[in-house]
N, C-alpha and C positions, 0 to 999 in steps of 0.2 A: 543597133540601136543608142537611144541617145542618151548618155550620160551625163547626171546633175552634180557638177561639183559644188561645196558649197565651203566657207570656212571663215568665221572670224575669230577673231584673236581674245585672248586672255579674261577671264579668267573664273570664282567661284558660286560658291555656295547656294542655299535655299532652303525653305521649309515643303514640307509634302501637301501644297494647296489645291492640286490640282485632281484630286481621285474627285469623282461622280456625287453629286450633292445627293441627299437624303431627299423624299418624298412620301406625302401619303400614298402613292401606285407602287412602291416598292416590293416588289413579287418576294413571299415568303424565302427561306432558309432552301428550301426543299423542292419550289418551283424554279430560284436559281439553277440551282447545279444539276436538275433536271433538262433547262434547257440550255445551258453551257456547255455542257457534255455531246449535247445530240447537236448543237449548232457545230460542235467542231467536228463530228463526224463526218458532218455534210456538207463542209467549207470542202471547195475544190482548190488545192493550191499552186497558186502564183510560179512561185519560182525557188529552187532552192537557197533565196536569202537566206545570211547570217549578220547579224550584228555582233558585234567584236570591242569591248574595254577592254584595255592596257590602263594600270593603273601602275605609274611611273614611279615610284619610292625612292626618292634625292636626296638625301639628308647633309652630304658635299655637293659641291658644282651647282650650287642654287641659281646664282647668274645664268648660266649655262641654258639651264632646266626652262628657265622666266624667257631668253630668248628666242628660244626656239616656238613661241607662243606665234610670235612674229615671223617667221623665218621658212615655218616648215610647210608653207602653202605649195611651191612648186615644188617641192618635191614629193606630196601627197596628191598633187593633183595629175601625177603623170602614172600612177600606178595602176596596171592593169584588175577590171576586176574592183573598182573602188568608186561604188556610186554617190557614197553623201561620207562626208567625214566634217569631224571637230576636234580641235587641238583644246583642251578645260580648261583650269582650274580650280581649288578645291576650295572648299571653306574652312577653317580652323576648328580646335577643340573637336565637338559630337559632326561636327558637318557646319551644322547651319550657324551660323557665326558672322558676323562683319569680318571677321581678322581672317584675314586669309591663311594660307595652309602652304607655305613657301616650299614645302617640301614633298609635295604628291602634286601631281597632274595627269592628266588623263587622256586617251587618244579615246572617239570615238571612231568609230567606222562599222557602215554598213555594206556588204561585200557582196555580189552576185550571186555567189555561193560558198560553202566553207573550205573548198580547197584554197582558196583565195586568202582567207585567212591565217591557214595554217604555214602559204607560203610566205607571210605578211614578216612573220614571226622570225625567219632567217634573213629579212631584209636588211639592206645597208640604213634603215632609218631606225629598225629596232637594236639592231645590231650596237649603232650610236649610243642606244641611252642602256646597253647591257653594257657597257665599258665603267658609265657612274650611277646605275641604283646601286642598292642595297638587295630588291629585291622586283620583279614585275608581277602582278598581278593580272590574272588572263580572264575573263568573265566573257562564254560566248553563250548566245541569245537566240531564240527564234520568235517572232513574233507572232500575237495571236489577235490581238485587237491593239486598233490603233487609233483615237481620231483628233483632230486638228492639225495644226502648221507648226515647223520649226524653220526657219529663215523664208516663210513663202510656200513650206511644201510639206507634206506627208512624205517621208524615207521608206518608211517603214509597212514593207509589206504582207500580210497577215497569209501564213502556211500552213500546212496539217500535219504537224509533226506528230510522232509517236504518243501519247500522254495519259499522264495516270493522275487523276486527282488530288494525289498527294505529291505530287511535283512541286519541286522547288518554284516561285516565281517570282520574274522581276518587275520589276516596276520604275519605269523613267517618264517624268513630268519637266514640264520645263515652261516658259513662259517671257516675254520679253513686257516688262512693267510700263506703264503707263505714267509720267513724270509726273503727272500732279499726284498721283497715287501712291509716292513711294515711303511718305511717311507710314500712311495705314499700315502696308505691307509690311514693313520690316518692324511695325510696332508686335503686330502678328507672329513675328517670327517664332520669341520665348513660348508661346502658347502649342504654337506647333510643335517645335521641336520636344516640347515634353510630351504632347499627344503621339506621339511616334515611338517616341524612348519607352513608352508603358504601352506597347501596343503588345498585343498575344501574339507571337509568330513571326516577328521583325527579326532577320538574322545578320543583317547589314544594314546601314544606311547612310550615306555621302549627300553632302550639297553641293554641286559641281554648277560650272557657268563657263562664258563667254566673255563679259564684260561686268566690273563689278556696278552690282547696284540694281545693274538694270536689266539685264540677261540672267537669270535663276534657272538652273535646272534640279533636281533632286535624279538616284539612281537608291534605290533598295529593294532588297532579297526576302522574302517571305517564305516558311514552309510549303504554306497551299495556298492554291485559289481561296480555299473559306475565309484563311486568315486577311485575305485581302481586302475580302469581300464584308468582313465584322469591322473591320475600322475602315473601313468606306461608309456606309452603310449605319452602323451604328456606335459610331465611337463619337459623343454631344460635341465633344472640342472639336475635332474636325471639321463637322457640319455645320458646327457654329462661324467657324474661318470660312471654308467654300462656300455659306449663304452672303457673308461678308464680299466676298471676291465677287458675284456675281451682283447683288443690289449694288454693290459703289464700283464697280468695271474698272478692278483693279490693272486689266490685263489689254495689251494693245494685240496679242498673240498666243496662244498657248500650245501646245497636245500635250496631250494624256495616253502612254502606252504600257502595253503589257505585255509580256512574253514567259516563255517557257527557258528554265535556265538547263543548257544542255551539259554546261564545262564551266566549272569557278575553280584554279588550280594557281597555284602562286611559284615561281621560279624565279 
């Protein structure tokens, strides 16, 4: 099996600007859920792929943590079962900010199975972080839908997990911005941040990313798929921003992925 390894160093932020835009042909809420649940039931599982996020809270040793963004590639690319990975920084404040959060870094890994993800927690890589962190938050995800590309590929493969309509949902968005659209993008960040702060059912959101200003991403956790749907299609503020992204061609590359949250714990 060919394993694609991809890594880009540093760092942070951005708003949730990649959710699908609304239009006059959007199905009713009832029709949407009928289609969504039946679609899931009819999907054939492709593999037991698991996406793992590790949030490292490092109040001290910040210089050490920052350096890891650039030197961890060789160690990570040799780990068995790891098909895609990124080391990411985060945004300050609520997470959508030009100001980076130098105390929080993120490992995103796509594993061929959950067993590999569990083994990774006792690896020498994670153990070095354990020595220096005040806490580590692990979020383990199963992908249910993904479109777009991240560094030229779509690393997330939909599977058929045990699913409940009220299961917590995670959303990961990611984009590489066009240089000539940076001003328009960052001008819209406060509006996007306010929209998600006021959204019903959002439990967590954080700006993450590879390179400042240019390569941005977000991760958010929601109470249910209904809350994600409401924000994506019924929030006027969000719809206005998404409309601009398409009309003004903000993105060189983008990706939107939806997951079931299998585990969310801190140690």
